[in-house]
N, C-alpha and C positions, 0 to 999 in steps of 0.2 A: 769815872774812872779812879777817884782817889779811893775808892774803896777795894777796885780793884786790886789796885798797887799794894793795900793794907791786907787784902786776903794772901797775893802772893808773897808778902814779906812774912806773916805767921805762916805759913804754911813752909817756906825756907827756914825758918826757924826750928818750925817742928821736925822737919827732917834732919836738922843736926844733934837735935835731942834726940832722934833715934839712933842716929851713929853712936851718940856717945854711951847711949845705952846698952848697944850691942857690944862694941868694945869693952865695957867696966862690965858686962856680963859674958863674958869670954866667949861671944857668938861671931868674933870679926871675920869668921871665914864663911857664913852663912850667904845664901843664894839673895836675899833680901839686904842684906849688907853691902851687897856688888852693887846692886839696882840703885841702892840709896846714894852709894857715893859716885854713881857715873854719874846720877840726874846733879850732885852737889858739885863736884869738882872736874867733870870731862865733857862738860857740853858747853862748852865756850860759846863756841858759836852759835848754837842755839838760843842762848842768853841773850847774844848781840843784839841777834832779830829781835828777839822780842820786844828787849827794850828799844829797839829803831820803830818797833810797832804802837807801842806804847808810846813816845814822843811824838810818833806821828797823830796816833788819835789824838793827843792833847793839844795839839797845835790845831788841829781839825775842830776840836770843841771849844777851843778859844775864841774861833771867827765866828762862833754862832751863841755868845753868851751875851747875855742882856742882864740888864737892871730890873731887880723881881720890884723893887718899891718906886717903880716911877709910875 
């Protein structure tokens, strides 16, 4: 789960860089810019649900953790 969260964070950071690149190169009106903006800034409900699933999965994993050094 740790790596899944890290991957999602890195993907988010990459999308932010895409937005900045497009804006800096006068491509603010491109369809791809709109698509990236929609995911980054207009998907609050989806982000909230995704975070809930991650939290739920983490709680399940905690129940099944064990000490490898035993």
